[in-house]
C-alpha positions in Angstrom: -6.1 31.3 -10.5 -4.3 34.2 -12.0 -3.0 35.5 -15.4 -1.2 32.9 -17.5 0.6 34.1 -20.9 -0.5 31.4 -23.4 1.7 28.9 -24.4 3.6 29.1 -27.8 1.9 27.3 -31.0 3.5 24.2 -31.8 4.7 24.1 -35.5 4.0 21.1 -37.1 7.5 20.4 -37.9 8.5 21.1 -34.3 9.8 18.4 -32.1 7.6 17.9 -29.0 9.3 17.9 -25.8 8.1 17.0 -22.2 9.6 18.7 -19.0 8.4 17.7 -15.4 9.0 19.1 -12.0 8.7 16.9 -9.3 8.6 17.6 -5.5 7.4 15.5 -2.4 7.0 17.1 1.0 6.1 15.0 4.0 3.5 16.0 6.4 4.2 16.4 10.0 1.3 14.4 11.3 2.5 11.1 10.0 5.5 9.7 7.9 2.8 7.6 5.9 1.1 10.7 4.6 2.9 12.3 1.3 1.6 15.2 -0.7 3.6 15.6 -4.1 3.4 18.4 -6.6 4.4 17.7 -10.4 4.5 20.4 -13.1 4.4 20.3 -16.8 4.7 22.4 -20.1 5.5 22.5 -23.5 9.3 22.8 -24.3 8.6 25.8 -26.9 6.5 27.8 -24.0 8.8 29.1 -22.0 8.3 31.6 -19.3 8.2 35.0 -20.9 9.6 38.1 -19.0 5.8 39.5 -19.0 4.5 36.5 -16.8 2.6 38.1 -13.5 0.7 37.0 -10.9 1.9 33.4 -11.2 2.3 31.5 -7.7 5.7 30.5 -7.3 5.4 28.9 -3.8 3.8 28.6 -0.5 4.5 27.6 2.9 1.9 26.8 6.0 2.8 26.6 9.8 0.1 25.6 12.4 -2.5 25.8 9.5 -5.5 23.4 10.0 -4.0 19.7 11.0 -0.6 20.7 9.7 2.2 22.2 11.8 4.6 22.8 9.1 3.6 22.0 5.4 6.1 23.4 2.9 7.8 25.7 1.5 7.7 24.3 -2.1 7.9 25.6 -5.1 5.0 25.5 -7.9 5.8 25.3 -11.9 5.3 28.3 -14.3 2.1 26.7 -16.0 0.3 23.4 -15.0 0.7 22.0 -11.3 -0.9 18.7 -9.8 -1.3 18.3 -6.0 -1.5 14.7 -5.5 -1.6 12.5 -2.1 -3.5 10.7 0.3 -6.5 12.1 2.3 -5.3 14.1 5.3 -2.0 15.0 3.4 -3.0 18.5 2.7 -4.0 18.9 -0.8 -7.5 20.8 0.4 -5.2 22.5 3.2 -3.1 24.1 0.3 -6.0 25.2 -2.0 -7.6 26.6 1.5 -4.5 28.7 2.3 -4.2 30.0 -1.0 -8.0 31.4 -0.6 -7.2 32.8 2.7 -3.8 33.7 2.1 -4.8 36.1 -0.7 -7.5 37.8 1.3 -10.5 35.7 0.8 -13.3 35.2 3.5 -13.2 31.8 5.7 -16.6 31.0 4.2 -15.7 31.1 0.3 -13.5 28.1 1.6 -16.5 25.8 2.7 -14.1 24.6 5.4 -15.0 27.0 8.3 -17.2 30.0 9.1 -14.2 31.9 10.9 -10.7 32.3 10.3 -9.9 30.9 13.8 -11.4 27.4 12.9 -7.9 27.3 10.4 -5.6 27.3 13.6 -4.1 24.1 14.6 -5.4 22.3 17.7 -3.4 23.3 21.0 -1.6 26.3 18.9 -2.3 30.3 19.2 -1.7 31.4 15.9 -1.4 30.4 12.2 0.9 31.4 9.1 0.4 31.4 5.7 3.2 32.6 3.3 2.8 32.9 -0.9 5.1 34.1 -3.2 3.9 35.2 -6.4 5.9 36.4 -9.5 5.9 39.8 -10.4 8.3 40.4 -13.7 7.9 42.1 -17.2 6.4 45.3 -18.3 2.9 44.2 -16.4 4.9 44.0 -13.2 2.9 45.8 -10.3 5.6 48.3 -8.4 8.8 46.9 -9.5 10.8 49.6 -8.0 9.3 48.3 -4.8 9.0 44.7 -4.8 11.4 43.7 -7.5 10.8 40.2 -9.1 8.5 38.7 -6.6 5.8 39.8 -3.8 5.7 37.6 -0.6 2.2 37.4 0.7 2.3 36.7 4.8 -0.7 36.7 6.4 -0.7 35.8 10.2 -4.1 34.4 11.7 -4.5 35.1 15.6 -6.6 32.8 18.2 -9.5 35.8 18.2 -10.3 35.4 14.3 -8.3 38.1 13.2 -5.5 38.3 10.8 -2.7 40.9 9.7 -1.0 40.9 6.2 2.3 41.9 5.4 3.3 42.6 2.0 7.1 41.9 1.2 9.7 42.5 -1.5 11.9 39.9 -3.1 14.6 40.8 -0.6 12.3 40.2 2.1 11.5 43.9 3.2 8.1 44.9 4.2 6.3 46.9 1.8 3.1 47.4 3.5 0.5 45.9 5.8 -2.8 47.4 4.6 -5.3 45.5 2.9 -6.2 48.0 0.2 -2.6 47.4 -1.3 -2.9 43.5 -1.1 -6.6 43.9 -3.4 -4.7 46.6 -5.5 -2.1 43.7 -6.2 -4.6 41.0 -6.9 -6.8 43.5 -9.2 -3.7 44.2 -10.7 -2.9 40.2 -11.5 -6.6 39.8 -12.0 -6.7 37.1 -9.3 -9.9 36.7 -8.1 -10.3 34.1 -5.4 -13.9 33.9 -4.9 -14.5 33.1 -8.5 -15.2 29.6 -9.2 -13.4 29.5 -12.4 -10.4 30.6 -10.8 -10.6 28.8 -7.7 -13.2 25.4 -7.6 -13.4 24.0 -4.0 -14.4 20.7 -3.5 -18.2 21.8 -2.2 -18.5 23.9 -5.3 -17.3 20.8 -7.9 -20.1 18.8 -6.0 -22.5 21.0 -6.6 -21.5 22.0 -10.3 -21.4 18.1 -10.9 -24.5 16.9 -9.5 -26.5 19.7 -11.3 -28.1 17.6 -14.0 -29.8 20.6 -15.5 -28.2 22.4 -18.4 -29.8 25.5 -17.6 -28.6 25.4 -14.1 -25.2 24.8 -15.6 -25.4 27.8 -17.6 -26.5 30.1 -15.1 -23.3 28.8 -13.3 -20.9 29.6 -16.1 -22.5 32.8 -16.7 -22.5 33.9 -12.9 -18.4 32.1 -12.7 -17.6 34.5 -16.0 -19.5 37.5 -14.7 -21.3 37.7 -18.0 -24.7 37.6 -16.3 -23.6 41.0 -14.1 -22.1 42.3 -17.5 -25.8 41.7 -19.3 -27.6 43.4 -16.4 -25.1 46.4 -16.7 -25.6 46.7 -20.6 -29.6 46.4 -20.3 -29.6 49.2 -17.9 -27.1 51.6 -19.7 -29.8 50.8 -23.0 -32.8 52.0 -20.8 -30.4 54.8 -19.5 -29.8 56.1 -23.0 -33.2 55.9 -24.0 -34.8 58.2 -20.8 -31.6 60.6 -21.6 -33.0 61.1 -25.0 -36.5 61.8 -24.3 -35.3 64.3 -21.6 -33.2 66.0 -24.1 -35.8 66.4 -26.4 -38.4 67.9 -23.7 -35.3 70.3 -22.8 -34.9 71.7 -26.1 -38.5 72.6 -26.3 -38.4 74.1 -22.9 -35.2 75.7 -23.5 -36.7 78.5 -26.0 -39.6 79.5 -23.4 -36.6 79.8 -20.7 -34.4 82.3 -22.7 -37.5 84.2 -23.3 -38.0 84.4 -19.5 -34.3 84.7 -19.1 -34.4 88.2 -20.8 -37.0 89.3 -18.9 -35.9 88.6 -15.5 -32.5 89.7 -16.3 -33.1 93.4 -16.1 -34.9 92.6 -12.5 -32.0 90.8 -11.6 -29.5 93.6 -12.3 -31.0 95.7 -9.6 -30.3 93.5 -6.9 -26.7 92.4 -7.7 -25.7 93.3 -4.4 -27.9 91.2 -2.7 -27.0 88.5 -4.8 -23.4 89.0 -4.1 -24.3 88.8 -0.4 -26.2 85.8 -0.7 -23.2 84.3 -2.6 -21.1 85.1 0.2 -23.8 83.8 3.2 -23.8 80.4 0.6 -20.0 80.3 0.6 -20.2 81.2 4.7 -22.5 78.1 4.9 -20.3 75.9 3.0 -17.3 77.1 5.1 -19.4 76.8 8.0 -20.5 72.8 7.5 -16.5 72.1 6.8 -15.5 74.0 9.8 -18.0 72.1 12.3 -16.5 69.0 10.3 -12.6 70.2 10.7 -13.2 70.8 14.4 -14.8 67.7 14.7 -11.9 65.9 13.0 -9.5 67.8 15.2 -11.1 66.4 18.3 -11.2 63.0 16.8 -7.7 62.9 16.2 -6.8 64.1 19.5 -8.9 61.2 20.9 -7.1 58.9 18.8 -3.5 60.2 19.8 -4.9 59.8 23.5 -6.1 56.2 22.6 -2.5 55.1 21.1 -0.7 56.6 23.7 -2.6 54.6 26.5 -2.6 51.3 23.9 1.0 52.4 23.6 1.6 52.2 28.0 2.5 48.5 28.5 4.4 49.5 31.7 1.2 48.1 34.0 0.9 44.8 31.5 4.8 44.4 32.3 4.4 44.8 35.8 1.7 42.4 35.9 3.5 39.8 34.0 6.6 40.5 36.5 4.3 39.9 39.5 2.9 36.8 37.9 6.4 35.4 37.5 7.2 36.5 41.0 4.1 34.7 42.1 5.1 31.7 40.7 8.7 31.8 41.6 7.4 32.4 45.5 4.9 29.5 45.2 7.6 27.2 43.9 10.1 28.1 46.3 7.5 27.7 49.1 6.2 24.3 47.8 9.8 23.3 47.8 10.7 24.6 51.5 7.2 23.0 52.7 8.1 19.9 51.3 11.4 19.8 52.8 9.8 20.6 56.3 7.6 18.0 55.7 10.0 15.5 55.3 12.2 16.8 58.3 9.3 17.0 60.2 8.1 13.4 59.3 11.8 12.3 60.3 12.0 14.0 63.8 8.7 12.0 64.6 9.7 9.0 63.7 13.1 9.2 65.6 11.2 10.5 69.0 9.5 7.3 69.7 12.6 5.5 69.0 14.6 7.8 71.5 12.1 7.0 74.0 12.4 3.3 73.7 16.1 3.4 73.7 16.2 5.4 76.8 14.5 3.0 78.8 16.5 0.3 77.1 19.9 2.2 78.1 18.6 2.8 81.7 17.3 -0.8 82.2 20.9 -2.1 80.6 22.9 0.3 82.4 20.7 -0.7 86.3 21.8 -4.5 84.9 25.7 -3.3 84.4 25.6 -1.9 87.8 24.1 -4.8 89.4 26.5 -7.2 87.7 29.6 -4.9 88.6 28.6 -5.0 92.3 28.1 -8.7 92.4 31.6 -9.0 90.5 33.1 -6.5 92.7 31.9 -8.5 95.8 33.3 -11.9 94.3 36.6 -10.1 93.4 37.0 -8.7 96.8 36.0 -12.5 98.4 38.5 -13.8 96.2 41.3 -11.4 97.3 40.1 -12.1 100.9 40.6 -15.9 100.2 44.0 -16.0 98.4 45.2 -13.4 101.4 43.7 -16.1 103.7 45.3 -18.9 101.7 48.9 -17.4 102.2 48.3 -16.9 105.7 47.0 -20.4 106.3 50.1 -21.5 104.3 52.3 -19.3 106.6 50.8 -20.3 109.5 51.3 -23.9 108.8 55.0 -23.5 108.0 55.5 -21.7 110.9 53.5 -24.2 112.9 55.3 -26.8 111.7 58.8 -25.2 112.6 58.1 -24.0 116.1 55.4 -26.5 117.5 57.6 -27.5 120.4 58.3 -23.9 121.4 55.2 -22.3 122.3 53.1 -23.3 125.2 49.4 -24.4 125.1 47.6 -21.5 126.3 49.4 -18.9 124.3 48.7 -20.7 121.3 44.9 -21.0 122.0 44.8 -17.0 122.6 46.4 -16.4 119.6 44.3 -18.4 117.8 41.0 -17.0 119.1 42.6 -13.4 118.6 43.3 -14.5 114.7 39.7 -15.8 114.4 38.3 -12.7 116.4 40.4 -10.6 113.8 39.4 -12.5 110.8 35.7 -12.1 111.4 36.1 -8.6 112.0 38.0 -8.4 109.0 35.4 -10.1 106.7 32.6 -7.7 108.3 35.0 -4.5 107.2 35.2 -5.9 104.0 31.5 -6.2 103.5 31.0 -2.7 105.2 33.5 -1.4 102.3 31.3 -2.9 99.6 27.9 -1.4 100.8 29.6 1.9 101.3 30.8 1.6 98.0 27.6 0.9 96.5 26.1 3.9 98.6 28.7 6.0 97.2 27.8 5.4 93.5 23.8 5.7 94.7 24.6 9.3 96.0 26.8 10.3 92.8 23.8 9.4 90.5 21.5 11.0 93.1 23.5 14.3 92.6 23.9 14.2 89.0 20.0 14.0 88.9 19.5 16.7 91.1 21.6 18.9 89.1 19.8 17.8 85.8 16.6 19.1 87.4 18.2 21.9 88.9 19.4 23.1 85.2 15.9 22.2 83.8 13.7 24.4 86.2 16.4 27.4 85.8 15.3 27.6 82.4 11.5 27.3 82.9 12.3 29.8 85.5 13.8 32.2 83.2 11.0 31.7 80.6 8.6 32.2 83.2 10.3 35.6 84.5 10.3 36.5 80.7 6.5 35.7 80.1 5.9 37.6 83.4 7.4 40.8 82.6 5.8 40.7 79.1 2.6 40.6 80.8 3.4 43.2 83.1 4.4 45.5 80.3 1.1 44.8 78.5 -0.7 45.4 82.0 0.9 49.1 82.2 -0.1 49.4 78.7 -3.6 48.6 78.9 -4.0 50.5 82.0 -2.2 53.6 80.2 -5.0 53.1 77.3 -7.9 53.4 79.9 -6.7 57.1 79.3 -5.7 57.1 76.1 -6.3 54.1 73.5 -3.6 54.9 71.4 -1.0 53.7 74.0 -1.9 50.2 73.4 0.1 50.4 70.4 2.9 51.9 72.1 3.9 54.4 74.8 5.3 56.7 72.3 2.2 56.4 69.9 0.5 59.7 71.1 3.7 61.9 71.1 4.6 60.5 67.6 0.9 61.6 66.6 1.1 64.7 67.7 4.7 65.5 66.0 3.1 64.3 62.8 -0.1 66.3 62.9 2.4 69.3 63.9 4.6 68.5 60.5 1.5 68.2 58.5 0.3 71.7 59.7 3.7 72.9 58.4 3.3 71.6 55.3 6.1 68.7 55.5 3.4 66.2 54.0 1.5 66.3 50.7 -1.2 64.4 52.5 -1.3 63.4 56.0 -0.2 59.6 56.6 -2.7 57.3 58.5 -2.0 55.0 61.6 -1.6 52.9 63.1 -4.1 50.9 60.9 -5.4 49.3 64.0 -6.8 52.3 65.8 -8.6 53.1 62.6 -10.6 49.7 62.5 -13.5 48.0 64.6 -14.3 44.6 64.8 -18.2 44.0 64.5 -18.1 40.7 66.7 -16.0 40.6 69.7 -15.6 36.8 69.4 -13.7 37.3 66.3 -11.1 39.8 67.9 -8.4 37.3 68.3 -8.9 35.8 64.6 -8.5 39.2 63.0 -5.5 40.1 65.1 -3.9 37.0 64.0 -4.8 37.5 60.5 -3.3 41.3 60.4 -0.5 40.8 62.9 1.9 43.8 62.3 -0.3 45.5 60.0 -2.2 46.6 62.8 0.9 48.8 63.9 1.8 50.0 60.5 1.2 53.5 59.0 -0.1 54.4 55.6 1.6 56.9 53.2 0.4 58.5 49.7 3.9 58.8 48.1 7.4 57.8 48.8 8.4 61.4 49.8 6.1 61.5 52.8 6.9 58.0 53.5 10.6 59.4 53.9 9.4 62.4 55.9 7.5 60.0 58.3 10.8 57.8 58.5 12.7 60.4 59.9 9.9 61.3 62.7 9.9 57.8 63.8 13.2 57.6 64.3 12.9 60.1 67.1 10.3 58.4 68.8 10.4 54.8 68.3 13.4 52.9 69.9 15.5 50.9 66.9 14.3 47.8 66.1 10.6 48.6 67.1 9.6 50.8 64.0 6.5 49.8 62.4 5.9 49.1 58.7 5.2 52.0 56.4 3.1 51.4 53.5 2.8 53.3 50.3 -0.5 53.3 48.5 -2.2 56.2 46.3 -4.8 57.6 48.8 -8.3 57.0 47.1 -12.0 58.4 48.2 -13.5 54.9 47.6 -13.3 51.3 48.3 -11.7 49.3 45.9 -14.4 47.1 44.0 -13.8 43.4 45.4 -17.2 41.9 44.3 -15.2 39.6 41.5 -12.2 38.5 43.8 -13.6 38.5 47.2 -15.2 35.4 49.0 -18.9 35.1 49.4 -19.7 32.8 51.9 -23.6 32.4 53.2 -22.5 31.4 56.7 -19.3 33.4 57.9 -17.9 36.6 57.1 -14.8 37.9 55.6 -12.1 40.0 57.6 -13.2 42.8 55.3 -17.0 42.3 56.3 -16.2 41.7 59.9 -14.7 45.4 60.3 -16.2 48.5 60.5 -13.5 50.6 58.2 -14.7 54.6 57.6 -11.7 55.5 55.8 -11.6 53.7 52.3 -7.8 54.5 52.4 -7.1 52.1 55.3 -9.5 49.3 53.9 -7.9 49.5 50.4 -4.4 49.3 52.2 -5.4 46.2 53.9 -6.9 44.9 50.9 -3.5 45.4 49.1 -1.4 44.3 51.5 -3.3 41.3 53.1 -5.9 40.5 50.8 -8.5 40.6 53.7 -11.5 40.2 51.3 -10.2 36.4 50.6 -9.7 35.5 54.4 -12.8 33.8 55.7 -13.4 34.0 59.6 -15.0 30.9 61.1 -15.2 30.3 65.0 -15.3 26.7 65.4 -12.1 25.2 64.5 -13.5 21.6 63.3 -16.0 23.4 61.1 -13.1 25.4 59.6 -11.3 22.4 58.9 -14.4 21.1 57.2 -15.0 24.0 55.1 -11.3 24.6 54.3 -9.8 21.0 54.0 -12.6 18.1 53.8 -13.9 19.7 50.6 -12.9 22.3 48.0 -12.5 25.8 49.6 -14.8 28.4 48.5 -13.9 30.5 45.5 -11.3 33.0 45.9 -10.7 32.1 49.8 -6.9 31.5 49.9 -7.1 31.0 54.1 -9.5 31.1 57.3 -9.0 31.9 60.7 -10.7 30.3 63.9 -12.1 32.4 67.0 -8.6 30.8 68.6 -6.4 32.3 66.1 -5.9 29.3 64.3 -4.4 29.6 60.8 -6.4 27.0 58.2 -5.0 26.6 54.6 -6.3 24.0 52.2 -3.6 21.5 53.2 -2.2 23.0 56.2 -3.1 24.1 59.8 -1.2 26.0 62.2 -1.8 26.7 65.8 -1.8 30.1 67.2 0.2 31.1 69.8 -1.5 33.9 71.0 -4.6 33.4 73.7 -5.9 37.1 74.1 -6.0 40.0 71.7 -3.5 43.0 72.7 -4.4 45.9 70.2 -8.3 45.4 69.2 -10.0 44.3 72.5 -13.2 46.6 73.4 -13.7 45.5 76.9 -10.2 46.9 78.6 -11.4 45.9 82.5 -11.8 42.7 81.4 -8.7 42.0 79.4 -6.9 43.9 82.8 -8.8 41.5 84.8 -7.3 38.7 82.9 -3.8 39.9 82.7 -4.0 40.3 86.5 -4.9 36.5 86.8 -2.3 35.4 84.2 0.6 37.6 86.2 -0.7 36.1 89.3 -0.4 32.3 87.8 3.2 33.4 86.6 4.1 34.6 89.9 2.9 31.4 91.5 4.5 29.1 89.1 7.7 31.3 89.4 7.4 30.9 93.3 7.1 27.0 93.3 10.1 26.6 90.5 12.0 28.9 93.4 11.1 27.0 96.0 11.6 23.7 94.1 15.1 25.0 92.9 16.0 25.6 96.6 14.7 22.2 97.6 16.7 20.5 95.0 19.9 22.7 96.0 19.2 21.6 99.5 19.1 18.1 98.6 22.4 18.3 96.4 24.0 19.8 99.6 22.6 16.8 101.5 23.8 14.2 99.1 27.1 15.9 98.8 27.1 15.6 102.9 26.6 12.0 102.8 28.9 11.3 100.1 31.7 13.1 101.9 30.6 11.2 105.3 30.8 8.0 103.5 34.2 8.6 101.6 35.7 9.7 105.2 34.3 6.1 106.6 35.5 4.1 103.6 38.7 5.5 104.4 38.5 4.5 108.0 37.3 1.3 107.2 40.4 0.7 104.9 42.8 1.9 107.8 41.0 -0.5 109.9 41.3 -3.3 107.5 45.2 -2.5 107.4 45.5 -2.5 111.0 43.4 -5.8 111.2 45.7 -7.5 108.5 48.9 -6.2 110.1 47.6 -7.5 113.8 46.8 -11.1 112.0 50.0 -10.9 110.4 51.8 -10.4 113.8 50.1 -13.1 115.8 50.7 -15.8 112.9 54.2 -14.9 113.0 54.9 -16.0 116.5 51.9 -18.9 116.6 53.2 -22.2 117.9 53.3 -25.1 115.7 51.2 -27.8 116.9 50.2 -31.2 115.0 46.7 -30.6 115.8 46.3 -27.1 115.0 48.4 -27.9 111.6 45.7 -30.3 110.6 43.0 -28.1 111.3 44.8 -25.3 109.4 45.5 -27.6 106.3 41.6 -28.9 106.5 40.9 -25.1 106.4 43.4 -24.4 103.7 41.6 -27.1 101.8 38.2 -25.9 102.3 39.8 -22.6 101.3 41.4 -23.7 98.2 37.6 -25.2 97.0 36.0 -21.7 98.1 38.4 -19.9 95.8 38.0 -22.0 92.8 34.5 -21.8 93.4 34.5 -18.0 93.4 37.0 -17.8 90.5 34.4 -19.8 88.3 31.6 -17.5 89.5 33.7 -14.4 88.6 34.5 -15.7 85.2 30.6 -16.1 84.6 29.9 -12.8 86.2 32.8 -11.3 84.1 31.4 -12.7 80.8 28.0 -11.6 81.8 29.2 -8.4 82.8 31.3 -8.0 79.5 28.1 -8.9 77.4 26.0 -6.5 79.3 28.5 -4.0 79.2 28.8 -4.4 75.3 25.0 -4.2 74.9 25.0 -1.0 77.1 27.8 0.5 74.7 25.8 -0.7 71.5 22.3 0.8 72.8 24.2 4.2 74.6 25.7 4.1 70.9 22.4 3.8 69.1 21.0 6.4 71.6 23.5 8.8 70.9 23.2 8.3 67.1 19.3 8.8 67.6 19.8 12.1 69.8 22.4 13.4 67.2 19.9 12.9 64.2 17.3 14.4 66.3 19.5 17.6 67.0 20.8 17.6 63.5 16.7 17.5 62.3 16.1 20.0 64.8 18.6 22.2 63.9 17.8 21.8 60.3 13.9 22.2 61.1 14.5 25.7 62.8 15.8 27.6 59.8 13.5 25.9 57.3 10.5 27.0 59.1 11.9 30.3 59.3 12.8 30.3 55.6 9.0 28.7 55.1 7.5 31.7 57.1 9.5 34.1 54.8 8.6 32.2 51.5 4.8 32.3 52.5 5.2 36.0 53.5 7.2 36.5 50.1 3.7 34.6 48.5 1.3 36.3 50.0 3.1 40.0 49.4 3.7 38.9 45.4 0.0 37.9 45.3 -0.9 41.4 46.7 1.2 43.0 44.3 -0.2 40.8 41.6 -4.0 41.5 42.1 -2.8 45.7 42.8 -1.6 45.7 39.5 -4.1 43.4 37.9 -6.7 45.9 39.3 -4.9 49.0 38.0 -4.4 47.0 34.2 -8.3 46.4 34.5 -9.0 49.9 35.5 -6.5 51.0 32.4 -8.2 48.6 30.0 -11.5 50.0 31.1 -10.2 53.6 30.7 -9.0 52.9 27.1 -12.2 51.1 26.2 -14.2 54.0 27.4 -11.9 56.5 25.4 -12.4 54.0 22.3 -16.4 54.1 22.7 -16.1 57.7 22.9 -13.8 57.6 19.9 -16.5 55.6 18.1 -19.3 57.9 19.0 -17.2 60.9 18.0 -16.2 59.2 14.7 -20.1 58.2 13.9 -20.7 61.6 14.9 -18.2 63.1 12.5 -19.3 60.8 9.9 -22.7 62.3 10.1 -21.4 66.1 10.2 -19.5 65.1 7.1 -22.4 63.9 5.2 -24.0 66.8 6.1 -21.3 68.9 4.9 -21.3 66.9 1.4 -25.1 67.6 1.0 -24.3 71.6 1.8 -21.1 71.5 -0.4 -19.7 68.3 -2.0 -16.3 69.2 -2.2 -14.4 69.7 1.4 -13.1 73.0 1.9 -9.9 74.0 3.9 -11.2 76.7 6.8 -8.8 78.4 8.8 -11.6 80.5 10.6 -13.5 79.1 13.5 -17.1 78.2 13.9 -18.1 80.9 16.1 -16.7 83.8 13.9 -18.0 82.2 10.9 -21.4 82.1 12.5 -21.2 85.8 13.8 -20.6 86.8 10.3 -23.3 84.8 8.9 -25.6 86.6 11.0 -24.6 90.0 10.1 -25.0 89.2 6.3 -28.2 87.7 7.1 -29.7 91.1 8.7 -28.2 92.8 5.8 -30.0 90.5 3.3 -33.3 91.1 5.0 -32.8 94.6 5.3 -32.6 94.9 1.5 -35.5 92.6 0.7 -37.6 94.9 2.7 -36.4 97.7 0.3 -36.1 96.0 -3.1 -38.5 93.3 -2.7 -37.6 89.5 -2.6 -34.8 88.1 -4.6 -36.2 84.8 -4.8 -39.2 86.1 -6.6 -37.5 88.2 -8.9 -35.2 85.2 -9.6 -38.0 83.1 -10.3 
């Protein structure tokens, strides 16, 4: 493949010795595929200092099917490359051809260099090291003892070459330098004798005709070309000799004619000088045109280089793309988090409702059980007291049976019986009053809860009423001045902006509010457009940041704090962006851009940059909007859609609008005023009904509190009566006479009372166990309900910030995308400008070549000219006039010369 020093001739007496170099390299593709390199040479054929052009090593990266092959070293003389199929033998040969500047077609492995890049990669690299030693070395003072050729193949099929010295320093990246090295080393990558590819070897081996093989040999050794050149030189030599002989005969005739003409020519020497001067000026003129054209071309080249070197827009695009990716990733994470929280909350609500019902039922059961238990307890206390009294009466009767008269006994017994019946009635009434007290307390608690809820609802209705009344005032004011829709201070603010502009405080007058500069074509889509543009309707647009600062200063004087609109800084242009490539084109539904009449291109460009209105569809029917955006793949370039009700529809999300009427863009002011009047009346009616309901609940609370106070007072009176009756019974029983018959009756009554006590105790035990079980169930249900409520509260507390965070993230995504689109458009314009300049440069270079060719036809050697084309042309005209004047007096100079 390159120049090789011949091996030393072995003498008969010399002893032959073999030296072998063996290197094994494993391919990245498979552990089973192995590529081996071996080199052998005679012991006496040692590499001398004069060996140049020998390939020392090669390394491949992402080349053909190999991710990393090499580096490996070659021997100085003969090298063998062996290995299984696919291990890289052909890849090494192909890399040598391509790495040393050969064309892709010369390898018979592909038609373009990009076909040699490994699948899935964007580039490939080839590194070849050539020996550069001895007196035949190529620029050894620069490259040293070896030259490394690095070829980098790009995905578009282009390649770049770097020539490095022994120390790794890049010496040159020009193709001419590589060609000079190959010529110096006599390396011919396209000569089949130097590099014999598989296809070429097959063709050579399959050729049976000896004549074809000889032709192949002649062509490979370039003897055929040398033969043709030799034949051409012989013919040229023969023709030249004939011409010389003819010239010698003609020369004598010319000498005689010369002597005759010489005398005539002396008379026009002055004209000849002027002709010579004119000819020199023509030469200068030709190259002066070339010089000026070269300067123009050089200026264009510098301009193109400067524009290509300006990567600020590309960096901006990359930064914006990174921001878009980060914002979308953040939005997706927050959205997933919100979906998880929402699903958790939705799953807890039915459980909470069922638990509330369960708690109410169990609380009612516990209350009923407590009432029954309290009744039994009261009954037990009464029976035990009766037992004690009966026992005491029996004892007293036994001790004083003979001391009391019969009528008195009967009277006391009747009185005691009457008091006992009255006492029982008092106890029953006390139990009933206790139950009524519980009912009144529960009613008061419920009324207070309803009262708090109604107060909150009334406050919300009052706020909505105040907002509607403010909007109504703004609408009525807008009948005389439409700008008041955007705020009562807007007209005065715009007048101040106009005054400031006349005073020269703005470079370009700001535009706004943007909502006043756009007009919807379809009234039914006004609400959808307002929901899409939102706060952008009140925004202002400035041409530069200096105007923005001035506008902010003015706003602080007219707008209340916290209500200042957005200021958008966007370079003012006289034409609307070309959105044909990135806009939505739907045969049935318009975009926000096409649904608006926008006279000022600055306003349209501002809304395109900030809201992407060319990518938002307007679909009146919500069901149809879901079909287009969610059932099928959304239309090309479509990011979102809005319905006539203002609902926002994405590919996987649907957000209902909180607005029912447009605020800024409505065209029928009277209809809006009428609608707002109805809304205000409805809100007032709601407020009046809420106030009446509040008064009713307050009256009900007062009545229940009066009843509660009255029952408590009655309860105290009953307790006093019970105490008095018990005291009287005790007094009567203390003085009761003992009679045997009465004792027998009292004993029977005591036995009966004892049985009743046992029965009541058993009932109370059952009731107590049942009540404890119900209380435990109630506590468990209440605990479970509180846990669910706490979870719902926690979920709602979590969901609130997440929603706000999601809205902020969505806003960040939209802003990032708009900025990305803006800078992508700027980058496309920048590239188009570069291409335009390049095309102009190509045409100028072509024109320069034509001018240079014409100049060489006029005068072959380039001339350095300091004068301008205009001055040369003026002088040439003056000389022509003088020559014509002399010719008219002395005769034609050409005729004299001829």
